[in-house]
DOLODREN-926167 format. One record per residue: y, x, z of N, C-alpha, C in turn; residue in three letters. Coordinates in steps of 0.05 Angstrom, whole numbers. Atoms other than C-alpha are relative to their C-alpha. Layout:
<recs>
[rec [Y, X, Z], [Y, X, Z], [Y, X, Z], 'ALA']
...
</recs>
This chain:
<recs>
[rec [-24, 16, 0], [0, 0, 0], [25, 17, 0], 'MET']
[rec [-23, -18, 1], [47, 58, 14], [5, 11, -28], 'ARG']
[rec [-2, -11, 27], [32, 86, -55], [13, -20, -18], 'ALA']
[rec [-12, 20, 17], [48, 21, -90], [30, -4, 7], 'ILE']
[rec [-28, 4, -9], [112, 12, -49], [17, 23, -10], 'ALA']
[rec [-15, -23, 8], [135, 83, -64], [4, 1, -30], 'ALA']
[rec [-2, -1, 29], [120, 79, -138], [19, -22, -11], 'LEU']
[rec [-18, 21, 8], [157, 13, -144], [29, 9, 4], 'LEU']
[rec [-27, -10, -6], [219, 45, -112], [8, 21, -20], 'VAL']
[rec [-5, -21, 19], [214, 106, -157], [6, -12, -28], 'VAL']
[rec [-5, 13, 26], [209, 61, -219], [27, -13, -1], 'ALA']
[rec [-27, 12, 0], [271, 23, -198], [22, 20, -1], 'ASP']
[rec [-21, -21, 0], [312, 85, -183], [1, 16, -26], 'HIS']
[rec [0, -13, 26], [291, 116, -249], [8, -19, -23], 'CYS']
[rec [-9, 21, 19], [313, 51, -284], [-19, -4, -23], 'ARG']
[rec [20, 6, 20], [248, 39, -319], [2, -30, -7], 'ILE']
[rec [-3, 28, 8], [255, -26, -359], [-23, -17, 11], 'PRO']
[rec [20, 17, -11], [219, -84, -326], [-4, 3, 30], 'GLY']
[rec [3, -5, -29], [224, -55, -256], [26, -2, 15], 'PHE']
[rec [-25, 3, -14], [293, -78, -237], [-3, -11, 28], 'GLU']
[rec [6, 10, -27], [262, -111, -176], [-17, 20, 16], 'GLY']
[rec [17, -20, -14], [225, -47, -155], [10, 6, 28], 'GLY']
[rec [-10, -6, -27], [271, -41, -95], [-14, -17, 21], 'PHE']
[rec [16, 15, -20], [226, -94, -62], [-23, 17, 11], 'TYR']
[rec [19, -18, -13], [179, -36, -50], [8, 7, 28], 'GLY']
[rec [-9, -5, -27], [222, -22, 10], [-9, -22, 19], 'VAL']
[rec [8, 22, -17], [205, -91, 37], [-30, 2, 6], 'ASP']
[rec [28, -5, -6], [131, -74, 30], [-3, 21, 22], 'LEU']
[rec [-1, -21, -21], [145, -11, 71], [6, -12, 27], 'PHE']
[rec [-8, 10, -26], [180, -50, 125], [-21, -17, 13], 'PHE']
[rec [22, 16, -11], [124, -101, 133], [-22, 17, 10], 'VAL']
[rec [22, -18, -8], [72, -46, 135], [8, 16, 25], 'LEU']
[rec [-9, -15, -23], [113, -6, 185], [0, -18, 25], 'SER']
[rec [1, 18, -22], [122, -66, 230], [-28, -5, 10], 'GLY']
[rec [28, 4, -7], [47, -78, 228], [-11, 24, 15], 'TYR']
[rec [12, -24, -12], [27, -6, 243], [11, 7, 27], 'LEU']
[rec [-13, -8, -26], [77, 8, 298], [-7, -20, 22], 'ILE']
[rec [7, 20, -20], [63, -58, 333], [-29, 2, 8], 'THR']
[rec [28, -3, -6], [-12, -48, 328], [-5, 24, 18], 'ARG']
[rec [2, -24, -16], [-5, 22, 356], [8, -5, 29], 'LEU']
[rec [-11, 5, -27], [37, -1, 415], [-17, -20, 16], 'LEU']
[rec [17, 20, -14], [-7, -62, 431], [-26, 13, 9], 'ILE']
[rec [25, -13, -7], [-70, -19, 430], [4, 19, 24], 'ASP']
[rec [-5, -17, -23], [-38, 31, 477], [4, -16, 26], 'GLU']
[rec [-4, 17, -23], [-15, -24, 524], [-26, -13, 10], 'HIS']
[rec [26, 12, -8], [-84, -56, 523], [-17, 20, 15], 'THR']
[rec [17, -20, -12], [-118, 10, 540], [10, 11, 26], 'SER']
[rec [-11, -14, -24], [-71, 37, 593], [17, -19, 17], 'SER']
[rec [-17, 19, -15], [-30, -24, 616], [29, 7, -2], 'GLY']
[rec [-28, -7, 3], [35, 9, 594], [4, 14, -27], 'SER']
[rec [-7, -14, 24], [71, 43, 536], [15, 25, 8], 'ILE']
[rec [-14, -25, -6], [90, 116, 542], [23, 4, -19], 'ASP']
[rec [-23, 0, 18], [160, 111, 513], [8, 28, -8], 'LEU']
[rec [-8, -27, 9], [178, 186, 514], [-19, 11, -21], 'PRO']
[rec [20, -10, 20], [113, 203, 478], [4, -14, -27], 'ARG']
[rec [-4, 16, 25], [125, 147, 427], [24, 11, -15], 'PHE']
[rec [-24, -10, 14], [196, 171, 412], [-4, 28, -10], 'TYR']
[rec [4, -27, 10], [174, 243, 407], [-17, 0, -25], 'LEU']
[rec [17, 2, 24], [119, 225, 358], [15, -10, -24], 'ARG']
[rec [-16, 10, 23], [167, 185, 315], [19, 22, -10], 'ARG']
[rec [-19, -21, 8], [217, 242, 316], [-14, 22, -16], 'TYR']
[rec [15, -21, 14], [165, 293, 296], [-11, -9, -27], 'LEU']
[rec [11, 11, 25], [139, 247, 242], [22, -1, -22], 'ARG']
[rec [-20, 6, 20], [205, 231, 207], [21, 22, -3], 'LEU']
[rec [-24, -17, 1], [258, 283, 224], [-4, 27, -14], 'THR']
[rec [2, -26, 14], [231, 351, 202], [-1, -1, -30], 'PRO']
[rec [-1, 2, 29], [216, 329, 130], [28, -8, -10], 'PRO']
[rec [-27, 8, 8], [284, 295, 127], [19, 24, 1], 'LEU']
[rec [-18, -23, -3], [320, 358, 152], [-5, 20, -22], 'LEU']
[rec [6, -18, 22], [284, 399, 99], [13, -10, -26], 'ALA']
[rec [-14, 12, 23], [310, 351, 45], [30, 5, 2], 'LEU']
[rec [-29, -3, -3], [380, 354, 73], [9, 29, -3], 'LEU']
[rec [-6, -29, 3], [379, 430, 77], [1, 7, -30], 'ALA']
[rec [0, -5, 29], [359, 433, 3], [24, -13, -13], 'ALA']
[rec [-23, 14, 12], [413, 382, -13], [26, 15, 4], 'TYR']
[rec [-25, -15, -6], [467, 424, 21], [1, 25, -17], 'LEU']
[rec [0, -24, 17], [445, 484, -20], [5, -7, -29], 'VAL']
[rec [-2, 6, 29], [438, 451, -88], [20, -22, -7], 'PHE']
[rec [-18, 22, 6], [483, 390, -81], [27, 9, -11], 'GLY']
[rec [-26, -9, 11], [549, 428, -91], [-2, 12, -28], 'PRO']
[rec [4, -11, 27], [519, 461, -153], [-5, -22, -20], 'ILE']
[rec [8, 21, 18], [490, 398, -184], [22, -21, -3], 'LEU']
[rec [-22, 20, 0], [549, 353, -166], [26, 14, 8], 'TRP']
[rec [-24, -15, -7], [609, 400, -167], [26, -16, 1], 'PRO']
[rec [-24, 17, 0], [658, 342, -176], [7, -9, 29], 'GLN']
[rec [-5, 6, -28], [651, 331, -100], [3, 26, 16], 'PHE']
[rec [-5, -25, -16], [677, 382, -50], [-22, 3, 21], 'ASP']
[rec [22, -7, -19], [633, 415, 3], [0, -19, 23], 'LEU']
[rec [-1, 18, -23], [657, 370, 59], [-13, -27, -7], 'TRP']
[rec [12, 25, 9], [636, 309, 18], [-31, 2, 4], 'TRP']
[rec [29, -3, -3], [564, 336, 16], [-8, 3, 29], 'HIS']
[rec [7, -3, -29], [564, 358, 89], [2, -26, 15], 'VAL']
[rec [-3, 26, -13], [590, 291, 111], [-24, -19, -5], 'ARG']
[rec [23, 18, 7], [535, 253, 74], [-26, 10, 13], 'ASP']
[rec [24, -11, -13], [482, 300, 101], [-1, -6, 30], 'ALA']
[rec [-2, 6, -29], [506, 289, 173], [-6, -30, 5], 'LEU']
[rec [5, 29, -2], [506, 213, 163], [-30, -5, -2], 'VAL']
[rec [29, 4, 3], [434, 217, 139], [-16, 12, 23], 'ALA']
[rec [14, -14, -21], [412, 266, 193], [0, -16, 26], 'ALA']
[rec [-2, 16, -24], [436, 219, 248], [-9, -28, -3], 'PHE']
[rec [12, 26, 5], [401, 159, 218], [20, -23, 2], 'TYR']
[rec [-19, 22, 0], [464, 118, 209], [7, -8, -29], 'ILE']
[rec [-5, 6, 28], [460, 113, 133], [0, -30, -5], 'SER']
[rec [2, 28, 5], [443, 39, 138], [28, -14, 4], 'ASP']
[rec [-26, 12, -6], [509, 18, 171], [23, 14, -15], 'TYR']
[rec [-20, -14, 15], [549, 72, 136], [0, -9, -29], 'ALA']
[rec [2, 10, 27], [524, 48, 69], [11, -28, -2], 'ARG']
[rec [-9, 28, 0], [538, -24, 87], [30, -3, 1], 'ALA']
[rec [-28, 4, -5], [609, -15, 110], [19, 21, -11], 'PHE']
[rec [-17, -22, 9], [634, 52, 85], [-7, 11, -28], 'LEU']
[rec [9, -8, 27], [596, 60, 19], [-7, 30, -1], 'GLN']
[rec [10, -27, -1], [567, 127, 40], [-25, 1, 17], 'LEU']
[rec [-1, -23, 19], [525, 170, 34], [-6, -9, -28], 'PRO']
[rec [3, 6, 28], [517, 175, -41], [-26, 11, -11], 'HIS']
[rec [23, -13, 12], [467, 225, -68], [-25, -4, 18], 'ILE']
[rec [23, 5, -19], [423, 213, -6], [2, -28, 12], 'VAL']
[rec [-4, 27, -11], [439, 140, 1], [-27, -14, 6], 'GLN']
[rec [26, 12, -6], [364, 124, 1], [-8, 3, 29], 'HIS']
[rec [7, -4, -28], [362, 148, 73], [9, -24, 17], 'THR']
[rec [-7, 24, -15], [390, 80, 93], [-25, -13, 12], 'TRP']
[rec [25, 13, -10], [318, 55, 100], [-11, 15, 24], 'SER']
[rec [8, -16, -24], [304, 112, 149], [16, -9, 24], 'LEU']
[rec [-17, 10, -22], [363, 87, 190], [-11, -26, 11], 'GLY']
[rec [12, 26, -8], [332, 17, 191], [-25, 6, 17], 'VAL']
[rec [25, -6, -14], [264, 46, 212], [6, 13, 27], 'GLU']
[rec [-6, -14, -26], [295, 91, 266], [11, -20, 20], 'GLU']
[rec [-10, 20, -19], [333, 33, 297], [-22, -18, 10], 'HIS']
[rec [23, 16, -8], [269, -7, 297], [-17, 15, 20], 'PHE']
[rec [16, -16, -19], [231, 50, 331], [14, 2, 27], 'TYR']
[rec [-14, -3, -25], [285, 56, 383], [-1, -25, 17], 'LEU']
[rec [-3, 25, -15], [289, -18, 402], [-26, -15, 4], 'LEU']
[rec [23, 18, 0], [222, -49, 386], [-19, 5, 24], 'TRP']
[rec [18, -3, -23], [179, -16, 441], [10, -14, 25], 'PRO']
[rec [-11, 14, -23], [227, -43, 493], [-2, -30, -2], 'LEU']
[rec [3, 28, 4], [227, -112, 463], [-29, -9, 2], 'ALA']
[rec [28, 6, -1], [152, -111, 456], [-11, -1, 29], 'LEU']
[rec [9, 2, -28], [143, -97, 530], [6, -27, 12], 'LEU']
[rec [-6, 27, -9], [178, -162, 543], [-18, -21, -12], 'GLY']
[rec [17, 19, 14], [138, -199, 491], [-29, 0, 12], 'LEU']
[rec [28, -2, -10], [72, -173, 521], [-3, -13, 27], 'LEU']
[rec [1, 15, -25], [90, -209, 586], [-8, -29, -5], 'ARG']
[rec [8, 27, 7], [77, -274, 549], [-30, -2, -1], 'LEU']
[rec [28, 4, 5], [7, -303, 547], [-7, 6, -29], 'PRO']
[rec [7, -9, 27], [-30, -277, 486], [2, -22, -20], 'ALA']
[rec [-1, 22, 20], [-33, -346, 454], [28, -7, -9], 'ARG']
[rec [-28, 7, 7], [43, -351, 453], [14, 23, -16], 'TRP']
[rec [-13, -22, 13], [58, -283, 423], [4, -4, -30], 'ARG']
[rec [-5, 5, 28], [47, -302, 350], [23, -20, -5], 'PRO']
[rec [-22, 20, 4], [93, -362, 358], [27, 13, 5], 'ALA']
[rec [-26, -13, -6], [147, -318, 390], [8, 19, -23], 'ALA']
[rec [-6, -19, 22], [141, -266, 334], [8, -16, -26], 'LEU']
[rec [-7, 17, 23], [143, -321, 281], [29, -10, 3], 'PHE']
[rec [-27, 8, -5], [206, -346, 314], [20, 22, -5], 'GLY']
[rec [-18, -22, 6], [237, -277, 310], [2, 5, -30], 'LEU']
[rec [-1, -3, 29], [218, -272, 237], [18, -21, -13], 'PHE']
[rec [-17, 21, 11], [250, -339, 222], [30, 5, 7], 'VAL']
[rec [-28, -5, -8], [313, -321, 262], [12, 23, -16], 'ALA']
[rec [-10, -23, 15], [319, -253, 227], [6, -8, -29], 'ALA']
[rec [-4, 9, 27], [311, -286, 159], [25, -18, -2], 'THR']
[rec [-23, 18, 0], [362, -340, 176], [26, 17, 3], 'ALA']
[rec [-24, -17, -4], [411, -286, 200], [8, 13, -26], 'TRP']
[rec [-6, -13, 25], [406, -249, 134], [12, -20, -20], 'ARG']
[rec [-10, 20, 19], [417, -313, 94], [27, -9, 8], 'MET']
[rec [-26, 9, -10], [474, -336, 138], [22, 20, -6], 'ILE']
[rec [-19, -21, 5], [509, -269, 133], [8, 1, -29], 'TRP']
[rec [-5, -3, 28], [502, -265, 58], [16, -25, -10], 'TYR']
[rec [-14, 24, 8], [524, -337, 49], [29, 0, 9], 'ASP']
[rec [-26, 0, -12], [585, -324, 93], [18, 21, -14], 'ASP']
[rec [-17, -21, 11], [610, -258, 64], [-4, 6, -30], 'VAL']
[rec [7, -4, 28], [575, -257, -4], [4, 30, -8], 'SER']
[rec [-3, -29, 5], [574, -181, 1], [-28, 12, 0], 'ASP']
[rec [27, -11, 2], [510, -149, -24], [-5, 24, 18], 'TRP']
[rec [6, -24, -17], [516, -80, 9], [0, -6, 30], 'PRO']
[rec [-1, 6, -28], [537, -109, 76], [-25, -14, 10], 'GLU']
[rec [24, 14, -8], [475, -152, 76], [-26, 15, -5], 'THR']
[rec [25, -13, 9], [424, -108, 41], [-8, 23, 17], 'TYR']
[rec [6, -27, -11], [429, -42, 78], [-3, 0, 31], 'PHE']
[rec [-2, -2, -29], [436, -60, 152], [-26, -7, 14], 'ARG']
[rec [24, 6, -16], [382, -59, 205], [-1, -29, 9], 'PHE']
[rec [1, 27, -11], [402, -126, 235], [-5, -21, -21], 'ASP']
[rec [6, 20, 22], [398, -161, 167], [-25, 7, -15], 'THR']
[rec [26, -7, 13], [333, -126, 147], [-23, 0, 19], 'ARG']
[rec [21, 0, -20], [292, -139, 210], [-23, -19, -8], 'MET']
[rec [20, 20, 5], [254, -197, 180], [-27, 12, -9], 'ALA']
[rec [25, -12, 9], [202, -154, 144], [-15, 14, 23], 'GLY']
[rec [12, -13, -23], [190, -113, 206], [-12, -20, 20], 'LEU']
[rec [11, 20, -18], [181, -176, 248], [-25, -13, -12], 'MET']
[rec [24, 12, 12], [132, -205, 197], [-23, 19, 3], 'LEU']
[rec [22, -19, -4], [92, -141, 201], [-10, 0, 28], 'GLY']
[rec [8, 1, -28], [92, -145, 277], [-17, -25, 4], 'ALA']
[rec [16, 24, -2], [67, -217, 271], [-28, 4, -11], 'LEU']
[rec [27, -5, 11], [10, -195, 226], [-17, 18, 18], 'MET']
[rec [14, -17, -18], [-8, -142, 277], [-13, -16, 23], 'ALA']
[rec [12, 17, -22], [-20, -196, 330], [-21, -19, -11], 'THR']
[rec [20, 19, 11], [-58, -241, 282], [-25, 14, -10], 'LEU']
[rec [22, -14, 13], [-102, -190, 247], [-16, 17, 19], 'LEU']
[rec [14, -20, -16], [-118, -140, 301], [-12, 21, -17], 'GLY']
[rec [13, -20, 17], [-168, -93, 270], [-8, -11, -27], 'THR']
[rec [6, 12, 26], [-181, -143, 214], [-30, -5, -5], 'GLY']
[rec [29, 3, 4], [-257, -145, 225], [-8, -30, -4], 'ASP']
[rec [7, 28, 1], [-255, -221, 230], [9, -14, -25], 'HIS']
[rec [-10, 12, 24], [-224, -234, 162], [-23, -4, -20], 'VAL']
[rec [22, 5, 19], [-276, -267, 116], [7, 11, -27], 'PRO']
[rec [-4, -12, 26], [-285, -235, 48], [13, -20, -19], 'LYS']
[rec [-12, 20, 18], [-268, -301, 12], [29, -3, 5], 'ARG']
[rec [-28, 2, -7], [-203, -308, 50], [16, 24, -9], 'LEU']
[rec [-13, -25, 8], [-186, -236, 37], [5, 1, -30], 'ALA']
[rec [-3, 0, 29], [-198, -243, -38], [21, -20, -8], 'ASN']
[rec [-21, 20, 6], [-155, -306, -40], [27, 11, 7], 'LEU']
[rec [-26, -11, -8], [-100, -271, -2], [9, 22, -20], 'SER']
[rec [-6, -20, 20], [-104, -214, -52], [12, -12, -25], 'GLY']
[rec [-11, 14, 24], [-92, -262, -110], [28, -10, 6], 'ILE']
[rec [-27, 10, -7], [-33, -294, -73], [20, 23, 3], 'LEU']
[rec [-18, -23, -4], [-4, -226, -55], [8, 11, -27], 'ALA']
[rec [-7, -11, 26], [-8, -202, -127], [19, -19, -15], 'THR']
[rec [-18, 19, 13], [23, -266, -154], [28, 0, 12], 'GLY']
[rec [-27, 0, -14], [79, -266, -102], [16, 25, -7], 'ALA']
[rec [-14, -25, 5], [96, -193, -114], [10, 0, -29], 'LEU']
[rec [-9, 1, 28], [97, -202, -190], [23, -19, -4], 'LEU']
[rec [-22, 19, 2], [141, -263, -182], [25, 11, 11], 'LEU']
[rec [-24, -12, -12], [188, -225, -137], [12, 21, -19], 'ALA']
[rec [-9, -21, 18], [192, -167, -186], [13, -12, -25], 'LEU']
[rec [-11, 13, 24], [206, -216, -243], [26, -14, 6], 'THR']
[rec [-24, 17, -6], [257, -261, -209], [22, 16, 13], 'LEU']
[rec [-20, -15, -16], [291, -210, -164], [12, 23, -16], 'GLY']
[rec [-14, -23, 12], [342, -159, -188], [25, 6, 16], 'GLY']
[rec [-23, -9, -15], [400, -121, -161], [24, -19, -4], 'TRP']
[rec [-23, 18, 1], [457, -170, -145], [-6, -27, -13], 'HIS']
[rec [6, 26, 12], [420, -229, -176], [1, -21, 22], 'ILE']
[rec [-3, 22, -20], [435, -295, -141], [-28, -7, 11], 'ASP']
[rec [25, 7, -13], [380, -312, -91], [-18, 22, 6], 'GLY']
[rec [19, -22, -4], [348, -244, -93], [-1, 9, 29], 'ALA']
[rec [-2, -11, -27], [372, -221, -25], [-7, -21, 21], 'ILE']
[rec [7, 21, -19], [358, -289, 6], [-29, -9, -2], 'GLU']
[rec [26, 13, 3], [295, -319, -23], [-21, 19, -12], 'TRP']
[rec [20, -17, 13], [261, -268, -68], [-9, 22, 19], 'THR']
[rec [7, -20, -19], [263, -216, -13], [-21, -11, 20], 'MET']
[rec [20, 12, -17], [225, -264, 32], [-27, -3, -14], 'THR']
[rec [24, 2, 16], [175, -275, -24], [-15, 27, 0], 'LEU']
[rec [12, -27, -1], [163, -199, -27], [-12, 6, 27], 'ALA']
[rec [11, -5, -27], [153, -197, 48], [-26, -15, 4], 'GLN']
[rec [25, 16, -2], [101, -253, 45], [-22, 13, -17], 'PHE']
[rec [20, -14, 16], [67, -214, -11], [-12, 23, 16], 'ALA']
[rec [10, -22, -17], [61, -154, 36], [-18, -10, 22], 'ALA']
[rec [17, 11, -21], [34, -198, 92], [-27, -9, -11], 'ALA']
[rec [25, 8, 12], [-18, -228, 45], [-17, 24, -8], 'ALA']
[rec [15, -25, 7], [-37, -158, 21], [-13, 12, 25], 'ALA']
[rec [12, -10, -25], [-49, -138, 94], [-25, -16, 6], 'LEU']
[rec [24, 16, -5], [-97, -196, 102], [-22, 8, -20], 'ILE']
[rec [19, -7, 20], [-131, -178, 37], [-13, 27, 5], 'ALA']
[rec [10, -27, -5], [-138, -105, 55], [-16, 3, 26], 'ALA']
[rec [14, -1, -26], [-165, -121, 124], [-30, -2, -2], 'ALA']
[rec [29, 3, 4], [-234, -139, 97], [-9, 23, -18], 'ALA']
[rec [8, -23, 16], [-268, -75, 72], [-14, -8, -26], 'PRO']
[rec [14, 8, 24], [-308, -115, 20], [17, -14, -20], 'GLU']
[rec [-18, 14, 19], [-248, -148, -13], [7, 18, -23], 'SER']
[rec [-7, -16, 24], [-227, -127, -83], [26, 15, 5], 'TRP']
[rec [-25, -14, -6], [-158, -109, -56], [-5, 25, 16], 'VAL']
[rec [7, -23, -16], [-188, -63, -4], [-12, 22, -17], 'SER']
[rec [13, -20, 17], [-231, -29, -56], [21, 13, -19], 'ARG']
[rec [-20, -10, 18], [-172, -22, -104], [19, 20, 15], 'MET']
[rec [-18, -17, -15], [-126, 7, -51], [-13, 25, 11], 'LEU']
[rec [15, -24, -10], [-181, 56, -30], [-5, 20, -23], 'SER']
[rec [3, -18, 22], [-179, 88, -99], [13, 27, 7], 'ALA']
[rec [-10, -27, -8], [-170, 164, -89], [29, 6, -9], 'PRO']
[rec [-28, -6, 8], [-106, 169, -131], [21, -14, 16], 'PRO']
[rec [-19, 15, -17], [-72, 114, -91], [1, 11, 28], 'LEU']
[rec [1, -11, -27], [-96, 143, -25], [16, 27, 1], 'VAL']
[rec [-14, -25, 1], [-70, 212, -45], [30, -4, -2], 'ALA']
[rec [-28, 6, 3], [-4, 184, -67], [12, -12, 26], 'THR']
[rec [-9, 12, -25], [1, 144, -2], [4, 22, 21], 'GLY']
[rec [-3, -22, -19], [-9, 208, 39], [27, 14, -5], 'VAL']
[rec [-25, -14, 7], [51, 238, 2], [24, -19, -1], 'LEU']
[rec [-21, 20, 6], [92, 174, 1], [26, 5, 14], 'SER']
[rec [-25, -6, -13], [143, 195, 53], [15, 22, -14], 'TYR']
[rec [-13, -21, 15], [157, 259, 17], [10, -9, -27], 'GLY']
[rec [-9, 11, 26], [160, 223, -50], [25, -16, 3], 'LEU']
[rec [-24, 16, -4], [210, 175, -22], [24, 18, 5], 'TYR']
[rec [-22, -17, -7], [253, 230, 7], [11, 15, -25], 'LEU']
[rec [-8, -19, 21], [254, 276, -54], [6, -12, -27], 'TRP']
[rec [-4, 10, 28], [254, 230, -114], [28, -8, -6], 'HIS']
[rec [-25, 13, 6], [322, 199, -106], [21, 19, -10], 'TYR']
[rec [-20, -18, 12], [368, 259, -115], [-7, 8, -28], 'PRO']
[rec [8, -7, 27], [327, 279, -176], [5, -23, -19], 'ALA']
[rec [-5, 23, 17], [331, 208, -203], [30, -3, -6], 'ALA']
[rec [-29, 3, 4], [407, 206, -193], [10, 21, -20], 'VAL']
[rec [-8, -21, 18], [414, 272, -230], [-8, -5, -29], 'PHE']
[rec [11, 1, 27], [370, 257, -290], [6, -27, -14], 'PHE']
[rec [0, 26, 13], [378, 182, -301], [24, -5, -17], 'ARG']
[rec [-24, 3, 17], [449, 186, -329], [2, 21, -22], 'ASP']
[rec [-1, -21, 19], [433, 247, -371], [-22, -2, -22], 'ARG']
[rec [23, 2, 18], [367, 229, -404], [-10, -29, -1], 'LEU']
[rec [13, 26, 1], [332, 166, -428], [-23, -1, 21], 'PRO']
[rec [19, 3, -22], [283, 138, -377], [-27, 13, -6], 'TRP']
[rec [27, -11, 7], [220, 161, -414], [0, 30, 1], 'PHE']
[rec [-1, -28, -3], [245, 232, -410], [6, 8, 29], 'GLU']
[rec [-8, -7, -27], [274, 231, -340], [-23, -6, 20], 'SER']
[rec [21, 7, -19], [214, 197, -306], [-20, 23, 5], 'VAL']
[rec [18, -23, -5], [165, 255, -317], [12, 22, 16], 'PRO']
[rec [-13, -21, -15], [216, 304, -291], [3, -8, 29], 'LEU']
[rec [-3, 10, -28], [231, 262, -229], [-26, 1, 14], 'VAL']
[rec [26, 1, -13], [157, 252, -214], [-10, 28, 5], 'LEU']
[rec [10, -28, -5], [141, 326, -223], [15, 13, 23], 'ALA']
[rec [-15, -11, -23], [197, 347, -176], [-8, -13, 26], 'ILE']
[rec [6, 14, -24], [181, 293, -126], [-27, 7, 11], 'ALA']
[rec [27, -6, -9], [106, 306, -124], [-2, 29, 10], 'PHE']
[rec [1, -27, -8], [116, 381, -120], [13, 4, 28], 'LEU']
[rec [-14, -2, -26], [167, 376, -63], [-15, -14, 22], 'ALA']
[rec [15, 15, -20], [126, 323, -27], [-25, 15, 8], 'ALA']
[rec [24, -15, -7], [63, 365, -31], [7, 24, 18], 'THR']
[rec [-8, -22, -17], [99, 426, -3], [9, -10, 28], 'MET']
[rec [-7, 11, -26], [129, 383, 52], [-24, -7, 16], 'SER']
[rec [24, 9, -14], [61, 355, 69], [-15, 24, 11], 'HIS']
[rec [16, -23, -7], [27, 423, 71], [14, 18, 21], 'LEU']
[rec [-15, -20, -17], [82, 464, 105], [13, -13, 25], 'LEU']
[rec [-14, 12, -22], [115, 413, 151], [-16, -23, 13], 'ILE']
[rec [12, 24, -11], [78, 347, 159], [-27, 5, 12], 'GLU']
[rec [27, -5, -10], [7, 371, 166], [-1, 17, 26], 'ARG']
[rec [-1, -15, -26], [22, 425, 219], [10, -17, 23], 'PRO']
[rec [-10, 16, -22], [63, 376, 259], [-19, -23, 7], 'LEU']
[rec [20, 21, -6], [9, 323, 252], [-20, 11, 20], 'GLN']
[rec [18, -11, -19], [-38, 370, 288], [12, 3, 27], 'GLY']
[rec [-13, -1, -26], [13, 381, 343], [2, -27, 13], 'PHE']
[rec [-2, 27, -11], [24, 307, 350], [-27, -10, 11], 'ARG']
[rec [27, 9, -9], [-51, 295, 356], [-8, 13, 27], 'ARG']
[rec [6, -14, -25], [-53, 345, 413], [15, -11, 24], 'ASN']
[rec [-13, 13, -22], [-5, 304, 454], [-20, -18, 15], 'LEU']
[rec [18, 15, -16], [-39, 267, 510], [-2, -29, -10], 'LYS']
[rec [4, 26, 11], [-69, 202, 484], [-20, -15, 17], 'LEU']
[rec [21, 17, -12], [-105, 144, 516], [-22, -2, -21], 'ALA']
[rec [22, -1, 19], [-175, 146, 485], [0, -22, -21], 'PRO']
[rec [2, 22, 19], [-173, 77, 453], [25, -2, -17], 'SER']
[rec [-24, 0, 17], [-103, 89, 426], [0, 21, -21], 'ALA']
[rec [-1, -23, 18], [-121, 153, 390], [-6, -8, -29], 'ALA']
[rec [7, 8, 27], [-153, 118, 331], [23, -11, -16], 'GLY']
[rec [-23, 12, 14], [-93, 76, 312], [22, 20, -4], 'ILE']
[rec [-21, -20, 3], [-47, 135, 324], [-7, 19, -23], 'MET']
[rec [8, -17, 22], [-88, 177, 276], [6, -14, -26], 'ASP']
[rec [-6, 14, 24], [-80, 122, 225], [30, 2, -7], 'ALA']
[rec [-29, -2, 4], [-5, 129, 235], [8, 27, -12], 'ASP']
[rec [-7, -27, 9], [-9, 202, 212], [9, 0, -29], 'ALA']
[rec [-10, 2, 27], [1, 181, 140], [29, -9, 0], 'ALA']
[rec [-28, 5, -1], [74, 173, 120], [8, -28, 6], 'PRO']
[rec [-11, 27, -6], [114, 115, 148], [20, -6, -21], 'ALA']
[rec [-20, 7, 19], [167, 80, 109], [21, 19, -2], 'ALA']
[rec [-21, -1, 10], [217, 84, 88], [7, 5, 1], 'ALA']
[rec [-8, -10, -8], [184, 80, 115], [14, -5, -16], 'SER']
[rec [-12, 7, 17], [216, 34, 51], [13, 1, 4], 'SER']
[rec [-1, -8, 14], [233, 50, 43], [24, -2, 8], 'ARG']
</recs>
C-alpha cells in the first residue's frame, strides 16, 4: 500500500497525464499511518497496561528525522546551484521550516516552503504523533465496545471541520495542507485499527469484495478529483480515504487477491523505500518537469529518487532500525513495532 501511495504521488508531481488526482496517494498514507500507529499503541497498552511515551517519541524521531535531515542537507548544497534565482536565505529558511515540521501550517498560511513543500505531509504526521498517544490514552479508558463509535465520531467531526473550513474561506491551500483539516484520514485509520485488530477474523469473501470496492473507489477518486477541482477537497478526498480503509480490510486476509497482489516483491521493495522515495522525488520533479516533457523527466526523477532512497535506506534507515529494535520493548508489542520499521507516510505523504 505504501508503494502504491508513493507512486501515485510521484506520478502527480511529475505531471503524468491521467494522474492529476495522484495527490490522493497522501490520503492513503494518512489512513495507513493512523492504522499502524494506533495498532502499535493499543498493543503496547494491552500488553503492559500503559504507553511508554518517551520511547514512542524517540522511535518516531529516529524513524523520520535523520532521513529528512539528509535530504535538507543535500538541498542546502545543491538548491542554490539549481535554483540560483533565489538567494541563500530563501533556501535556508525553507530548510528550517521543513526541519521543524511546520511546513503544513507554513504552506497553508505563508506559501512556503517551495522546493521542499512536500514536507507539509511530514508536518501533519509529526503533529499526529505528538498528540495522538495522549488522546488515545483517554480513549482507552472507554469500554472496548464504545471505542469504534468514538473514533467514528472523531472521523466525522474531522471531515466536517475540513468541509466547513473550505466552504467558509474557499481557500485550497489553507484547507489542504494543515494538520487540523487533514486529520480525517488519520482518524479513519485509527478506527480501522480498532475494528480489524490483526485481521485474522476477516473472511476471504469479504476481503475480496472489499478489494473490489477499494479499487473502484480509488479509480473514481483519481478520475473525479484534481487540483483545485470543485468538490475534490471535500468529497473526493473522503472517497480516497474510504478506498484506503477498504484496502486495509482486503489486505487483512492473507488469501485475498489484494493481499497476494500487494505481496508482490516489486511492490514490497518499493514500499520499503517509500519514505525515501517521497523525500527525494519532489525536488527532482520540480527541477525537470518544467524543462522536459513528462516522458523524459519521469525516468530521470525515478532514477534519482530510487538511488537516493536506496542509499538512505542502507546508510541511515537500516542502521537506525537496528538501534530502535534494541530499545526496551514489551514482548507482545515487539511484533507490531517491527512492522512499523518500513517507511511511514508521508507518511503521505
